[in-house]
ROGUDO-892595 format. One line per 3 residues: their letters; for each residue x, y negated, z of C-alpha. Coordinates in Angstrom, 1 decimal. Last residue first. Example, Ala and Ser with C-alpha at 12.3 -4.5 7.8 and 13.67 -1.06 7.14 Angstrom:
SA> 13.7/1.1/7.1  12.3/4.5/7.8
This chain:
XXX> -45.2/28.8/-76.9  -48.1/28.4/-79.2  -48.2/25.7/-81.9
XXX> -50.7/24.2/-84.2  -49.4/22.0/-86.9  -51.6/20.9/-89.8
XXX> -50.5/18.5/-92.4  -52.5/17.1/-95.4  -51.1/14.8/-98.0
XXX> -53.1/13.5/-101.0  -56.2/12.5/-99.1  -59.2/11.3/-101.2
XXX> -62.2/9.4/-100.1  -65.1/9.7/-102.6  -67.0/6.5/-103.7
XXX> -65.6/6.7/-107.3  -66.7/10.2/-107.8  -64.2/13.1/-108.1
XXX> -62.7/15.7/-110.5  -59.0/16.4/-110.5  -58.2/15.4/-106.9
XXX> -54.5/15.8/-106.2  -53.2/18.0/-103.4  -50.0/18.2/-101.3
XXX> -50.5/20.6/-98.5  -48.3/21.4/-95.4  -49.2/24.2/-93.1
XXX> -47.4/25.1/-89.9  -48.2/28.3/-88.0  -47.0/28.8/-84.4
XXX> -44.1/28.0/-82.1  -41.4/30.2/-83.7  -42.6/28.8/-87.1
XXX> -44.5/30.9/-89.5  -44.2/28.1/-92.2  -46.7/27.8/-95.0
XXX> -45.8/25.3/-97.7  -48.1/23.6/-100.2  -49.1/23.1/-103.8
XXX> -52.0/21.3/-105.3  -55.3/21.3/-107.2  -58.6/19.5/-106.8
XXX> -62.2/19.8/-107.9  -65.5/18.0/-107.3  -68.7/19.2/-109.1
XXX> -71.7/16.9/-109.2  -74.2/16.8/-106.5  -73.6/13.0/-106.2
XXX> -74.3/10.8/-103.4  -73.6/7.2/-102.3  -76.6/6.5/-100.1
XXX> -79.5/4.1/-99.6  -80.7/4.0/-103.2  -81.0/7.8/-103.4
XXX> -83.5/7.9/-100.6  -82.8/9.5/-97.2  -84.7/11.6/-94.8
XXX> -82.8/14.9/-95.2  -79.2/15.0/-96.5  -78.0/15.4/-100.0
XXX> -76.5/18.5/-101.6  -72.8/19.5/-102.0  -70.5/20.9/-104.7
XXX> -67.1/22.3/-104.4  -63.8/23.2/-106.1  -60.4/24.1/-104.8
XXX> -57.2/25.0/-106.6  -54.1/26.4/-105.0  -50.4/26.9/-105.2
XXX> -48.7/28.4/-102.2  -45.1/28.7/-100.8  -43.5/30.8/-98.1
XXX> -41.5/30.1/-95.1  -40.8/32.7/-92.4  -37.2/31.6/-91.8
XXX> -36.1/35.3/-91.2  -37.0/36.1/-94.7  -34.0/34.0/-95.9
XXX> -35.3/31.7/-98.7  -36.4/33.1/-102.1  -39.6/31.0/-102.1
XXX> -41.9/33.8/-101.5  -45.5/33.6/-102.9  -49.0/32.7/-101.9
XXX> -51.6/32.2/-104.7  -54.8/30.4/-104.1  -58.2/30.2/-105.8
XXX> -60.8/28.5/-103.8  -64.6/28.2/-104.3  -67.1/25.9/-102.5
XXX> -70.8/25.5/-102.2  -72.7/23.3/-99.9  -76.3/22.7/-98.8
XXX> -78.2/20.2/-96.7  -75.6/17.4/-97.0  -73.3/15.3/-94.9
XXX> -73.9/11.9/-93.5  -70.5/10.3/-93.7  -70.6/6.6/-92.7
XXX> -69.6/4.2/-95.5  -71.5/1.3/-94.0  -73.5/0.0/-96.9
XXX> -73.9/3.0/-99.2  -74.2/5.5/-96.3  -72.3/8.6/-97.2
XXX> -72.9/11.9/-99.1  -69.9/14.2/-98.8  -66.8/14.2/-100.9
XXX> -64.6/12.7/-98.1  -66.2/14.8/-95.4  -62.7/15.4/-93.9
XXX> -60.5/13.5/-96.4  -60.1/14.8/-100.0  -57.2/16.5/-101.8
XXX> -58.0/19.8/-100.1  -61.7/20.9/-100.4  -62.7/23.4/-97.7
XXX> -60.1/22.2/-95.2  -60.7/18.5/-95.8  -63.7/17.7/-98.0
XXX> -67.3/18.7/-98.1  -69.3/18.5/-95.0  -72.4/20.5/-94.2
XXX> -75.2/19.1/-92.1  -75.9/19.9/-88.4  -74.8/16.4/-87.2
XXX> -77.1/14.9/-89.8  -80.2/16.1/-87.8  -82.4/18.3/-90.0
XXX> -85.7/16.6/-90.8  -88.7/17.9/-88.9  -91.4/20.5/-89.9
XXX> -89.0/23.4/-90.1  -85.7/21.9/-91.4  -83.6/23.7/-94.1
XXX> -79.9/24.5/-94.0  -77.9/26.0/-96.9  -74.5/27.7/-97.3
XXX> -72.3/29.0/-100.0  -68.8/30.2/-99.7  -66.1/31.4/-102.2
XXX> -62.6/32.8/-101.9  -60.2/34.2/-104.4  -56.8/35.1/-103.0
XXX> -53.8/36.1/-105.1  -50.8/37.6/-103.3  -47.1/37.4/-104.3
XXX> -45.0/39.8/-102.1  -42.8/40.6/-105.2  -45.7/41.2/-107.6
XXX> -49.4/40.7/-107.8  -51.3/41.9/-104.7  -55.0/41.1/-104.9
XXX> -57.1/39.7/-102.1  -60.9/39.0/-102.3  -62.8/36.6/-100.1
XXX> -66.5/36.3/-99.5  -68.9/33.8/-97.9  -72.6/33.6/-97.4
XXX> -74.1/31.0/-95.0  -77.7/30.7/-93.9  -79.5/28.1/-91.8
XXX> -83.1/27.7/-90.5  -84.3/24.5/-88.7  -86.1/23.3/-85.6
XXX> -84.3/21.0/-83.3  -85.7/19.8/-79.9  -85.4/22.9/-77.8
XXX> -87.7/26.0/-77.6  -87.1/28.9/-80.0  -86.6/26.3/-82.7
XXX> -83.3/27.0/-84.2  -82.8/30.0/-86.6  -79.4/31.1/-87.7
XXX> -78.0/33.4/-90.5  -74.5/34.5/-91.3  -73.5/36.8/-94.1
XXX> -69.9/38.0/-94.6  -68.1/39.8/-97.5  -64.5/40.9/-97.1
XXX> -62.0/42.1/-99.7  -59.0/44.3/-100.3  -55.3/43.7/-100.5
XXX> -52.7/41.4/-99.0  -54.3/40.4/-95.8  -52.4/38.5/-93.1
XXX> -54.5/38.6/-90.0  -57.3/41.1/-90.8  -54.9/43.5/-92.6
XXX> -55.8/46.0/-95.4  -59.1/44.2/-96.1  -62.2/46.3/-96.6
XXX> -64.5/44.2/-94.4  -68.3/44.4/-94.7  -69.7/41.7/-92.3
XXX> -73.0/40.9/-90.7  -73.5/37.7/-88.6  -76.5/37.0/-86.5
XXX> -78.4/34.0/-85.1  -80.7/32.6/-82.4  -80.9/28.9/-81.6
XXX> -82.0/26.6/-78.8  -80.6/23.0/-79.4  -81.5/20.3/-77.0
XXX> -81.1/16.7/-78.2  -79.6/13.6/-76.5  -79.3/10.0/-77.7
XXX> -78.6/8.3/-81.0  -80.3/10.0/-83.9  -81.8/6.7/-85.1
XXX> -78.5/5.0/-85.0  -76.8/7.5/-87.3  -79.4/7.2/-90.0
XXX> -79.3/3.5/-89.5  -75.6/3.5/-90.5  -73.2/2.1/-88.0
XXX> -72.4/-1.5/-87.6  -73.4/-1.7/-84.0  -71.1/1.3/-83.3
XXX> -72.6/4.4/-81.8  -70.8/5.3/-78.6  -73.1/8.3/-78.2
XXX> -74.7/11.2/-80.0  -75.4/13.8/-77.3  -75.9/17.5/-77.9
XXX> -77.2/19.9/-75.1  -76.6/23.5/-76.0  -78.3/26.9/-76.1
XXX> -77.0/29.6/-78.3  -78.2/33.2/-78.8  -76.2/35.8/-80.7
XXX> -76.2/38.9/-82.8  -73.0/40.4/-84.3  -72.8/43.0/-87.0
XXX> -70.0/45.2/-88.2  -69.6/47.4/-91.3  -66.2/48.7/-92.4
XXX> -65.3/51.5/-90.0  -68.8/52.3/-89.2  -72.1/50.7/-87.9
XXX> -69.9/48.6/-85.6  -71.4/46.5/-82.7  -71.6/42.9/-81.5
XXX> -73.5/41.2/-78.8  -73.5/37.5/-78.1  -74.7/34.9/-75.5
XXX> -73.7/31.3/-76.2  -73.4/28.5/-73.9  -73.8/24.7/-73.7
XXX> -72.3/21.3/-73.7  -71.8/19.3/-76.9  -70.7/15.7/-77.0
XXX> -70.6/13.7/-80.2  -68.9/10.3/-80.8  -70.2/7.8/-83.3
XXX> -69.1/5.5/-86.3  -69.2/8.2/-89.1  -65.7/8.8/-90.5
XXX> -63.3/7.0/-88.1  -65.7/7.0/-85.2  -66.1/10.7/-85.3
XXX> -64.6/11.3/-81.9  -65.5/14.8/-80.5  -66.3/15.8/-77.0
XXX> -66.8/19.5/-76.3  -68.0/21.6/-73.3  -68.2/25.3/-73.8
XXX> -69.4/28.4/-72.1  -69.1/31.6/-74.1  -70.8/34.9/-73.1
XXX> -70.1/38.5/-74.1  -71.5/41.8/-75.1  -69.4/44.2/-77.2
XXX> -71.7/47.2/-77.6  -70.1/50.7/-77.6  -72.4/51.8/-74.8
XXX> -71.7/52.1/-71.1  -74.4/49.4/-70.4  -72.1/47.0/-72.3
XXX> -68.9/48.6/-73.4  -66.6/45.8/-74.7  -67.6/43.4/-72.0
XXX> -66.5/40.0/-73.2  -65.9/36.7/-71.3  -65.4/33.2/-72.8
XXX> -64.6/29.9/-71.2  -64.1/26.9/-73.5  -62.9/23.4/-72.8
XXX> -62.9/20.6/-75.3  -61.3/17.3/-76.1  -61.4/15.5/-79.5
XXX> -60.0/12.7/-81.5  -56.6/12.0/-80.0  -56.4/15.6/-78.7
XXX> -56.9/17.5/-75.4  -57.6/21.2/-75.6  -58.6/23.6/-72.9
XXX> -58.9/27.4/-73.2  -60.0/30.0/-70.8  -60.2/33.7/-71.8
XXX> -61.7/36.8/-70.3  -61.6/40.2/-71.8  -62.9/43.3/-70.0
XXX> -61.1/46.6/-70.2  -61.9/47.4/-66.6  -58.3/47.4/-65.3
XXX> -59.0/44.3/-63.2  -59.5/42.3/-66.4  -57.9/44.1/-69.4
XXX> -57.5/41.3/-72.0  -56.5/38.5/-69.6  -56.3/35.1/-71.2
XXX> -55.1/31.6/-70.2  -54.9/29.1/-73.0  -53.4/25.6/-72.8
XXX> -53.8/22.8/-75.5  -52.2/19.6/-76.5  -53.1/17.5/-79.5
XXX> -51.9/14.7/-81.7  -54.3/13.8/-84.4  -57.7/15.6/-84.8
XXX> -58.3/15.7/-88.5  -54.9/15.3/-90.0  -53.4/17.7/-87.5
XXX> -50.8/17.4/-84.7  -49.2/19.8/-82.3  -48.7/21.0/-78.8
XXX> -49.7/24.4/-77.5  -49.3/26.2/-74.2  -49.8/29.9/-73.8
XXX> -50.4/32.2/-70.9  -51.3/35.8/-71.7  -52.1/38.8/-69.5
XXX> -52.2/42.3/-71.0  -48.8/43.5/-69.6  -48.0/47.1/-70.6
XXX> -49.3/50.4/-69.5  -47.7/53.8/-70.2  -50.2/56.5/-71.2
XXX> -50.5/60.3/-71.0  -53.7/61.9/-72.0  -53.9/65.7/-71.7
XXX> -56.7/67.7/-73.1  -57.0/71.2/-71.6  -58.2/74.1/-73.8
XXX> -60.5/77.0/-73.1  -61.2/80.1/-75.1  -58.2/82.0/-73.6
XXX> -59.5/81.5/-70.1  -58.0/80.4/-66.8  -54.5/79.0/-67.7
XXX> -56.0/76.7/-70.4  -54.1/76.3/-73.6  -52.6/72.8/-74.1
XXX> -54.0/69.7/-75.8  -52.3/66.5/-76.7  -53.0/62.7/-76.5
XXX> -49.8/60.6/-76.0  -50.1/56.8/-75.8  -47.2/54.5/-75.2
XXX> -47.0/50.8/-74.8  -50.5/50.6/-73.5  -53.3/48.0/-73.2
XXX> -53.7/47.3/-76.9  -57.1/49.0/-77.1  -56.1/50.2/-80.5
XXX> -53.8/52.9/-78.9  -56.8/54.4/-77.1  -58.8/54.5/-80.4
XXX> -55.9/56.1/-82.3  -55.5/58.8/-79.6  -59.3/59.6/-79.7
XXX> -59.2/59.8/-83.5  -56.4/62.4/-83.3  -58.4/64.5/-80.8
XXX> -61.6/64.1/-82.8  -59.8/65.5/-85.8  -58.5/68.4/-83.6
XXX> -61.9/69.5/-82.5  -62.7/71.3/-79.3  -66.3/72.3/-78.7
XXX> -67.4/70.0/-75.9  -67.5/71.2/-72.3  -65.5/68.3/-70.8
XXX> -65.6/65.3/-73.1  -64.2/64.6/-76.6  -64.3/61.5/-78.8
XXX> -62.2/59.8/-76.2  -62.6/55.9/-76.1  -65.0/56.1/-73.1
XXX> -62.5/58.2/-71.3  -59.8/55.5/-71.3  -61.9/52.7/-69.7
XXX> -63.4/55.5/-67.5  -60.0/56.2/-66.1  -59.5/52.7/-64.7
XXX> -56.5/50.7/-66.1  -54.1/49.8/-63.2  -51.7/52.6/-62.7
XXX> -52.6/54.5/-65.9  -49.8/57.1/-66.3  -52.0/60.2/-66.3
XXX> -55.3/61.3/-67.7  -56.4/65.0/-67.5  -59.4/66.1/-69.6
XXX> -61.0/69.5/-68.7  -62.1/72.8/-70.1  -62.5/71.6/-73.7
XXX> -64.1/74.6/-75.5  -62.6/76.8/-78.2  -64.6/79.0/-80.5
XXX> -62.4/79.4/-83.5  -63.5/77.6/-86.7  -66.3/78.1/-89.1
XXX> -65.4/77.0/-92.6  -65.4/73.8/-94.6  -62.6/73.3/-97.3
XXX> -62.5/69.6/-98.3  -61.1/69.7/-101.8  -58.8/66.8/-102.6
XXX> -57.3/65.6/-105.9  -54.6/63.0/-105.5  -53.7/60.9/-108.5
XXX> -50.5/59.7/-110.0  -51.3/60.9/-113.5  -48.1/62.8/-113.9
XXX> -47.7/63.4/-110.3  -51.0/65.2/-110.0  -51.0/65.8/-106.2
XXX> -53.2/68.6/-104.8  -54.5/68.1/-101.3  -56.6/70.8/-99.6
XXX> -58.5/68.9/-96.8  -59.2/71.4/-93.9  -62.5/71.2/-92.1
XXX> -62.8/73.7/-89.3  -66.2/73.9/-87.7  -67.3/75.2/-84.3
XXX> -70.5/73.5/-83.3  -72.6/74.7/-86.2  -76.2/73.5/-85.7
XXX> -77.0/71.3/-88.7  -75.9/68.2/-86.7  -72.5/69.9/-86.3
XXX> -72.2/70.3/-90.0  -72.8/66.5/-90.3  -70.4/65.6/-87.5
XXX> -67.6/67.9/-89.0  -68.3/66.3/-92.4  -68.0/62.8/-91.1
XXX> -64.8/63.7/-89.1  -63.1/65.2/-92.1  -64.3/62.2/-94.2
XXX> -62.8/59.8/-91.6  -59.5/61.7/-91.8  -59.5/61.3/-95.6
XXX> -60.5/57.7/-95.3  -57.6/57.1/-92.9  -55.2/58.8/-95.4
XXX> -56.0/56.2/-98.0  -55.3/56.9/-101.6  -55.9/53.8/-103.8
XXX> -59.4/53.8/-105.3  -60.2/55.7/-108.5  -62.4/58.2/-107.0
XXX> -64.1/56.9/-103.9  -63.3/57.9/-100.3  -65.8/58.2/-97.5
XXX> -67.0/61.7/-98.4  -70.1/62.4/-96.1  -72.4/62.1/-99.2
XXX> -70.9/65.4/-100.4  -72.0/67.3/-97.3  -75.5/68.5/-98.3
XXX> -74.3/68.9/-101.9  -71.8/71.5/-100.6  -74.6/73.7/-99.2
XXX> -74.9/75.0/-95.7  -77.0/78.2/-95.2  -74.0/80.4/-94.6
XXX> -70.7/78.7/-93.8  -67.9/79.0/-96.4  -68.3/75.5/-97.8
XXX> -66.2/73.9/-100.6  -66.5/70.1/-100.9  -65.3/67.7/-103.6
XXX> -63.1/64.7/-104.4  -61.5/64.5/-107.8  -58.9/61.8/-108.1
XXX> -58.0/59.3/-105.4  -55.2/57.0/-106.3  -51.4/57.6/-105.7
XXX> -48.4/55.4/-105.2  -45.1/57.2/-105.8  -42.5/57.9/-103.1
XXX> -41.9/55.6/-100.2  -38.8/57.3/-98.7  -37.8/55.5/-95.5
XXX> -34.6/54.7/-93.5  -35.4/52.6/-90.5  -32.4/50.6/-89.0
XXX> -32.4/49.1/-85.7  -29.4/46.9/-84.5  -29.4/46.7/-80.7
XXX> -28.0/44.1/-78.4  -26.2/43.4/-75.2  -24.1/46.5/-74.7
XXX> -20.8/44.6/-75.4  -20.0/47.2/-78.0  -23.3/46.7/-79.8
XXX> -25.9/49.5/-79.4  -27.0/51.1/-82.7  -30.6/52.1/-83.0
XXX> -31.3/54.6/-85.8  -34.6/55.6/-87.2  -34.5/58.4/-89.8
XXX> -36.1/59.7/-93.0  -39.5/58.2/-92.4  -41.9/59.8/-94.9
XXX> -44.1/58.7/-97.7  -45.5/61.3/-100.1  -49.1/60.1/-99.7
XXX> -48.2/56.5/-100.6  -51.7/55.0/-101.4  -52.0/52.1/-99.0
XXX> -53.3/53.8/-95.9  -50.5/56.4/-96.0  -48.0/53.6/-96.1
XXX> -49.4/52.0/-92.9  -49.9/55.4/-91.1  -46.3/56.3/-91.7
XXX> -45.0/52.9/-90.6  -47.0/53.0/-87.5  -45.8/56.6/-86.7
XXX> -42.2/55.5/-87.0  -43.0/52.5/-84.8  -44.5/54.9/-82.2
XXX> -41.2/56.8/-82.0  -39.4/53.4/-81.7  -41.7/52.4/-78.8
XXX> -40.7/55.6/-76.9  -36.9/54.8/-77.5  -37.5/51.2/-76.1
XXX> -35.3/48.3/-77.2  -36.3/44.9/-76.1  -38.1/42.5/-78.5
XXX> -41.5/43.7/-77.5  -41.0/42.8/-73.8  -43.1/39.6/-73.8
XXX> -43.4/36.4/-71.8  -39.8/35.4/-72.8  -40.7/35.8/-76.5
XXX> -40.0/32.2/-77.4  -36.3/32.7/-77.5  -36.6/35.3/-80.3
XXX> -35.2/38.8/-80.4  -36.6/41.0/-83.2  -39.9/42.7/-82.7
XXX> -40.9/46.3/-81.9  -44.5/47.3/-82.6  -43.8/48.0/-86.3
XXX> -46.1/46.7/-89.1  -45.0/43.1/-89.0  -41.4/44.1/-89.5
XXX> -42.6/45.9/-92.5  -43.8/42.8/-94.2  -40.4/41.0/-93.4
XXX> -38.4/44.0/-94.7  -40.3/43.8/-98.1  -43.1/46.2/-99.2
XXX> -43.1/48.1/-102.5  -39.3/48.9/-102.6  -38.4/50.3/-99.2
XXX> -35.5/52.6/-99.1  -33.6/51.0/-96.2  -35.3/48.9/-93.5
XXX> -33.7/46.5/-91.1  -34.6/45.3/-87.7  -32.3/42.8/-86.0
XXX> -31.2/41.6/-82.6  -33.2/44.1/-80.6  -32.6/42.8/-77.1
XXX> -30.4/44.2/-74.3  -31.0/42.0/-71.3  -27.8/41.0/-69.4
XXX> -26.4/43.0/-66.4  -28.6/44.4/-63.8  -25.8/45.2/-61.2
XXX> -27.7/47.4/-58.8  -26.4/48.6/-55.3  -28.6/51.5/-54.3
XXX> -28.5/51.6/-50.5  -29.2/54.8/-48.4  -29.2/54.3/-44.6
XXX> -28.1/57.3/-42.6  -29.0/59.8/-39.9  -26.9/62.5/-38.3
XXX> -27.8/61.4/-34.8  -26.1/58.1/-35.1  -25.9/56.2/-38.3
XXX> -23.8/56.4/-41.4  -24.4/53.8/-44.1  -24.6/55.3/-47.5
XXX> -23.9/54.0/-51.0  -25.4/54.5/-54.4  -23.9/52.5/-57.3
XXX> -26.2/51.6/-60.2  -25.0/49.9/-63.4  -27.1/48.0/-65.9
XXX> -25.8/47.3/-69.4  -28.8/49.0/-71.1  -31.3/46.4/-69.9
XXX> -34.4/46.3/-72.2  -37.3/47.0/-69.7  -37.3/50.7/-70.6
XXX> -33.5/50.7/-70.0  -34.1/49.3/-66.5  -36.5/52.0/-65.5
XXX> -34.3/54.7/-67.1  -31.3/53.5/-65.0  -33.4/53.7/-61.9
XXX> -34.4/57.3/-62.7  -30.8/58.3/-63.4  -29.7/56.9/-60.0
XXX> -32.6/58.8/-58.4  -31.2/62.1/-60.0  -27.8/61.3/-58.6
XXX> -29.2/60.7/-55.1  -31.2/64.0/-55.4  -27.9/65.9/-56.0
XXX> -26.2/64.1/-53.2  -28.7/65.4/-50.7  -30.4/63.5/-47.9
XXX> -33.3/65.1/-46.1  -36.4/63.0/-46.0  -37.3/60.7/-43.2
XXX> -37.4/57.6/-45.4  -37.8/58.4/-49.1  -35.8/60.1/-51.9
XXX> -37.8/60.6/-55.1  -37.1/57.3/-56.7  -39.6/55.7/-59.2
XXX> -42.2/54.2/-56.8  -39.5/52.7/-54.7  -38.2/51.0/-57.8
XXX> -41.5/49.2/-58.5  -41.8/48.2/-54.9  -38.3/46.8/-54.8
XXX> -39.1/44.4/-57.6  -37.6/44.7/-61.1  -35.9/41.6/-62.6
XXX> -33.9/40.6/-59.5  -32.3/43.8/-58.3  -28.9/43.2/-56.6
XXX> -29.6/45.3/-53.6  -32.0/48.2/-53.1  -32.9/49.9/-49.8
XXX> -33.8/53.4/-48.7  -34.4/54.0/-45.0  -33.5/56.4/-42.1
XXX> -32.6/59.2/-44.5  -31.8/62.5/-42.6  -28.4/64.1/-42.8
XXX> -27.6/67.3/-44.4  -26.9/70.0/-41.9  -23.6/71.7/-41.5
XXX> -24.0/75.4/-41.0  -22.0/78.1/-39.3  -23.5/81.7/-39.4
XXX> -21.7/84.3/-37.3  -22.7/87.9/-37.8  -21.8/90.5/-35.1
XXX> -20.9/93.9/-36.4  -17.5/93.6/-34.7  -16.8/90.1/-36.1
XXX> -18.5/89.0/-39.2  -18.4/85.6/-41.1  -20.9/83.4/-42.9
XXX> -20.2/79.7/-43.9  -22.7/77.2/-45.0  -22.1/73.5/-46.0
XXX> -24.2/70.4/-46.8  -27.4/72.0/-45.6  -31.2/71.2/-45.9
XXX> -31.4/71.5/-49.7  -33.3/74.8/-49.2  -31.4/76.4/-52.1
XXX> -28.1/76.1/-50.1  -29.6/78.5/-47.4  -30.8/80.9/-50.1
XXX> -27.4/80.9/-51.8  -25.7/81.9/-48.6  -28.2/84.6/-47.9
XXX> -27.9/86.1/-51.5  -24.1/86.3/-51.2  -24.4/87.9/-47.7
XXX> -26.7/90.5/-49.1  -24.4/91.1/-52.1  -21.3/91.5/-49.8
XXX> -23.2/94.0/-47.6  -25.2/93.9/-44.4  -27.7/96.4/-43.3
XXX> -30.4/94.8/-41.2  -30.8/95.5/-37.5  -30.5/91.9/-36.4
XXX> -31.5/89.5/-39.1  -30.8/88.6/-42.7  -33.3/86.8/-45.0
XXX> -31.2/83.5/-45.1  -34.3/81.3/-44.9  -35.8/83.3/-41.9
XXX> -32.4/83.3/-40.1  -32.2/79.5/-40.5  -35.8/79.3/-39.1
XXX> -34.9/81.4/-36.3  -31.8/79.2/-35.4  -34.1/76.1/-35.2
XXX> -33.4/73.2/-37.5  -32.7/69.8/-36.1  -29.1/70.2/-34.8
XXX> -27.7/73.4/-36.2  -23.8/73.8/-36.0  -23.7/77.5/-35.0
XXX> -26.1/80.4/-35.6  -25.3/83.8/-34.0  -26.8/87.0/-35.5
XXX> -26.4/90.3/-33.6  -26.0/94.0/-34.3  -26.0/93.7/-38.1
XXX> -25.5/97.2/-39.6  -22.7/98.2/-41.8  -20.9/97.3/-45.1
XXX> -17.5/95.8/-45.3  -16.5/93.4/-42.6  -15.8/89.8/-42.6
XXX> -13.3/87.4/-41.1  -14.3/83.8/-41.4  -14.0/81.6/-44.6
XXX> -13.1/78.1/-43.8  -15.8/75.5/-43.4  -15.5/72.6/-45.9
XXX> -14.1/69.5/-44.2  -16.8/66.9/-43.4  -16.7/63.9/-45.9
XXX> -19.8/62.0/-44.8  -19.7/58.7/-46.9  -18.6/55.6/-45.2
XXX> -20.1/52.2/-45.7  -18.9/49.1/-43.9  -21.8/46.6/-43.4
XXX> -25.2/45.8/-44.8  -23.8/43.7/-47.6  -22.1/46.8/-48.7
XXX> -18.6/48.1/-49.0  -17.6/51.6/-50.0  -15.7/54.7/-48.7
XXX> -15.9/58.3/-49.9  -17.5/57.4/-53.2  -20.7/59.3/-54.0
XXX> -21.0/61.9/-56.8  -17.7/63.5/-55.6  -19.4/65.0/-52.6
XXX> -21.7/67.1/-54.9  -18.6/68.7/-56.6  -17.0/69.4/-53.3
XXX> -20.0/71.1/-52.0  -20.2/73.3/-55.1  -16.6/74.2/-54.7
XXX> -17.1/75.0/-51.1  -19.9/77.3/-52.0  -17.7/79.1/-54.4
XXX> -14.9/79.4/-51.9  -17.4/81.1/-49.6  -18.5/83.5/-52.4
XXX> -14.8/84.3/-53.1  -14.3/85.1/-49.3  -17.2/87.4/-49.5
XXX> -15.6/89.4/-52.3  -12.3/89.6/-50.5  -14.0/90.8/-47.3
XXX> -15.7/93.6/-49.2  -12.7/94.7/-50.9  -11.8/94.1/-54.5
């Protein structure tokens, strides 16, 4: 091949590239902005070329905005250079690589090089049409082409893909984007993205294959993705998101590993798009494996001066309990912290797991040895548009300069996810480019909506018809603060509550907050008076570890007993008027439940104490101890055993009857609210008692109905005893501290608008002056 033939091939190659890019945008199109015409300049024809020689002169033709010297510099050829087919080939590629030119042609005539260029136009403005669900501002932040930048068809197609990705993340997979240009004078143009959003693409159904221990409905509560429901119009959790699906796989894995299934794995997760592109059917295929318990747990140490017995107390798991991967990780962290406190910053704790499949136990040896000396050089956080960096950083277990620890890195990821502010959280580390003993921690997040607005309507046996509205922001101004305003209006009560929580008070893990409240309750039906409470509570809570949590509080409130009937009990009449309550209190809880909302296994023990009399009119001490234990039986059947005991004692003065305990209603079904409490013998007004003890046994079970209905059954038995109030004699009240008991059945419906509970109960042991209630219905809705 001669020199000219080779250059001609290069020129044809450039023309082919130009033709391919041109095909990305239609030659003619219509827009609401006017007729659109895409620049379709003819490709320059190859010019005569010579073989090899010396360039005597370079002439640039066709340039408008770009200086000829600049073009020569880009090309890398100038007067006096030797030219050759390879040099010309490199020059053409270099000019195209700048992205400034739509076409380039190079030719030679008598050692004089001619360079003909066609410049790409300049963008005058970028506009979007047809977008309703996503605002222009959000789309402008995604596309890379901006006003006054050079237009290229390659970048246009990249921006089309970016816009499609934005819509797909919001659940619209039927969207189409058509880029159009409007030619202007001086080689400028307007770029318009015409968008047809199409219908939302929701997740119609989530199925699980291979699950035996947990039902589909139970596992649907584990994953973050939800099935399409009409009432989820404020949320995007029922739209398909590939990143969320990856997170769902991790949630399933963690859930099974917490509950004894150490061999569990997610085989696959498939999302099938319907032919009309309006819905997804998601299927998770899992292998549960056997359920294991902890066997022998021990520590081996390969660090001088550190003995295994020094680290054994750091083991969080207990032999005989169900295997829990979280406890294994917590043990790794505890041992790392303990060894670090002994002066060893670089520790590598590796749990060696040995499964005994015959006995279904897991024996674990925690191998402790010195690890490589790697330090955290810096922490990079990206993706947080609204949330402040410090809100994320305070959840990290590592800071710049720390010895790197992979267990702390995983814990940091989990803590950031548990904030609930982000749809996606990736926490990784990469080697530093500056030193081999340095690493860079990268935190990449994608935010989600944290504001909530809900309305509620319903009816309950105690309050009658009700309406409530709740406004909440869980990440106020991106600072991680939680603020909530709730107002309720019902037949027999009205209240408004404003609460604010700062989760890191004084930059420490102390959840400090304040609650302001104003409540007006109608007790005319049971005790012939109304009660108004207006006040505030200051509180602070903190965790000792994963299970222990304590909250301290101070409450001040003004209470008013008003609208007392003329026929009311004298004990009610003598308390008519206002009283000031100033009270300090605390609650400490030990929680080992598997789920705080719908527990199926584990237990919780809680002790609350209060003391009134730091100022104010009322002086008393009060303590309440309650506990609950949950045991899975079979086929989603769960047994709950619950007990509670409380007592109140006045200090110098009698306890006001409004502070007394009541027996009946929620704590003793089959009886009215306060129906088994002491009452005035003449008027029947409920006075309550100074102490109370209750016990409940309840079994919840499936009814064989379609899981999608969310209806389950329950059978229960309640029992309780109560003491008499202060300042009364037996002849004035109907009172008995004898045992009361009831039994019944009911339905629980997780309706689209909130939980519905229906109870049918029959008193088994009661006194003749007690007030029973066979049917109890509670309906509280959120929509």
